[in-house]
C-alpha positions as CSV (number, residue, x, y, z in Angstrom):
1,M,-137.8,-98.6,364.5
2,K,-140.0,-98.2,367.5
3,L,-138.6,-95.7,370.0
4,H,-139.0,-95.9,373.8
5,T,-141.4,-94.0,375.1
6,H,-143.0,-93.2,379.1
7,L,-146.4,-92.4,378.8
8,E,-148.0,-90.3,382.4
9,R,-151.6,-90.2,382.5
10,G,-153.6,-86.9,382.8
11,Q,-157.3,-86.5,384.2
12,S,-158.7,-88.2,381.0
13,A,-158.1,-89.8,377.6
14,T,-159.9,-86.5,376.6
15,S,-157.2,-84.2,378.2
16,P,-154.4,-81.9,376.3
17,L,-150.8,-84.0,375.6
18,F,-147.8,-82.5,375.7
19,V,-145.3,-84.3,373.9
20,F,-141.4,-84.3,374.8
21,V,-139.1,-84.3,372.7
22,H,-135.1,-84.4,373.8
23,G,-132.0,-83.1,371.9
24,K,-128.6,-84.3,370.7
25,A,-127.2,-86.8,373.3
26,G,-130.2,-86.5,375.7
27,H,-132.4,-88.9,376.6
28,R,-136.5,-89.1,377.9
29,D,-136.8,-87.9,381.2
30,I,-134.3,-85.1,380.6
31,M,-137.4,-82.8,379.5
32,R,-139.1,-83.5,382.3
33,I,-137.9,-80.1,383.9
34,F,-140.4,-78.4,381.3
35,S,-143.3,-80.5,382.4
36,R,-143.1,-78.3,386.1
37,S,-145.8,-75.4,384.8
38,L,-148.2,-77.7,383.2
39,P,-151.7,-78.5,384.1
40,E,-152.0,-81.5,386.3
41,A,-155.1,-82.5,384.2
42,A,-152.6,-83.2,381.1
43,N,-151.3,-86.3,379.6
44,Q,-147.4,-86.5,378.5
45,I,-145.3,-88.2,376.7
46,F,-142.0,-88.2,376.9
47,I,-139.6,-89.7,373.9
48,E,-136.2,-91.4,373.6
49,A,-134.2,-91.3,370.5
50,P,-133.4,-94.0,368.6
51,Y,-129.2,-94.0,368.0
52,P,-127.0,-93.9,370.9
53,D,-124.4,-91.1,370.7
54,K,-120.5,-91.8,371.8
55,R,-120.7,-89.0,374.3
56,G,-124.1,-90.8,376.1
57,G,-127.8,-91.2,376.0
58,F,-129.3,-90.9,372.2
59,S,-129.8,-88.6,369.0
60,W,-132.0,-88.4,366.4
61,W,-128.9,-88.8,364.0
62,D,-125.4,-89.1,364.3
63,T,-124.0,-85.5,364.1
64,D,-120.6,-86.4,363.8
65,L,-120.5,-87.8,360.5
66,K,-119.2,-85.7,357.6
67,E,-122.4,-86.0,355.5
68,F,-125.9,-85.9,357.2
69,P,-126.7,-89.2,357.8
70,V,-130.2,-88.8,355.6
71,S,-131.2,-92.5,356.0
72,Q,-131.4,-92.2,359.9
73,F,-133.2,-88.8,359.6
74,E,-135.6,-90.1,357.9
75,E,-135.9,-93.5,360.1
76,S,-136.1,-91.2,362.5
77,L,-138.8,-88.7,361.2
78,I,-141.0,-92.2,360.4
79,A,-140.5,-93.5,363.9
80,L,-141.4,-90.0,365.7
81,E,-144.4,-89.9,363.0
82,R,-145.6,-93.2,364.2
83,V,-145.9,-91.9,367.7
84,F,-148.1,-88.9,366.9
85,S,-150.2,-91.9,364.7
86,S,-150.3,-94.1,366.9
87,L,-151.6,-92.3,370.0
88,E,-155.1,-94.1,370.0
89,S,-153.9,-97.2,369.7
90,D,-150.5,-97.2,371.8
91,F,-151.6,-95.6,374.2
92,G,-155.5,-95.0,374.9
93,I,-155.5,-91.4,374.4
94,Q,-157.3,-89.2,372.1
95,P,-156.5,-85.5,373.2
96,E,-158.4,-82.5,372.1
97,K,-154.9,-80.5,371.9
98,V,-151.7,-81.5,371.0
99,T,-148.4,-79.6,372.1
100,A,-145.0,-80.8,371.2
101,L,-142.1,-79.5,372.5
102,G,-139.0,-80.3,371.5
103,F,-135.0,-79.2,372.3
104,S,-132.4,-78.8,370.0
105,Q,-131.6,-81.1,367.9
106,G,-135.4,-82.7,368.7
107,A,-136.9,-79.2,368.0
108,G,-135.1,-79.5,364.8
109,I,-136.8,-82.8,364.0
110,L,-140.6,-81.8,365.0
111,S,-140.2,-78.8,363.3
112,Y,-139.7,-80.8,359.9
113,L,-142.7,-83.1,360.6
114,F,-145.0,-80.3,361.2
115,L,-143.9,-78.2,358.8
116,S,-143.9,-81.1,355.8
117,G,-147.8,-81.7,356.8
118,R,-146.6,-85.1,358.1
119,I,-147.7,-84.4,362.0
120,S,-150.7,-82.5,363.5
121,L,-149.9,-80.3,366.6
122,N,-152.3,-77.6,367.3
123,A,-148.7,-76.0,369.1
124,L,-145.2,-76.3,368.7
125,V,-142.9,-75.1,371.2
126,I,-139.1,-74.6,369.6
127,L,-136.2,-74.8,372.8
128,A,-132.8,-73.7,371.5
129,G,-133.7,-75.4,368.6
130,F,-134.1,-74.8,364.4
131,V,-136.5,-74.6,361.9
């Protein structure tokens, strides 16, 4: 599974990178409001969750099921992890610092990846989320 992403290039390939991960029933552009206070030189990646949500938008896993969808969660983890591991090959950037911002469900999946050691970050911003 490959996630839909959008890179807004900063001043250079080594400029700090901010990665935006939306919550349930969102889309990659909904997190754009949080980029207003970032340095203009920063690189920014906006990522869209893979599963269409019945409320509209996309989610990282289906929260309406009776049981937690482990396979959906793991597929999302792998796909999101791949974005972080392929910054140079897919986006042509080698940022000196990487900060990820996650809202709600996006905060949950990012915190899982970070705390389990599957991704390396300089900072993790949890917006209305959970660990």
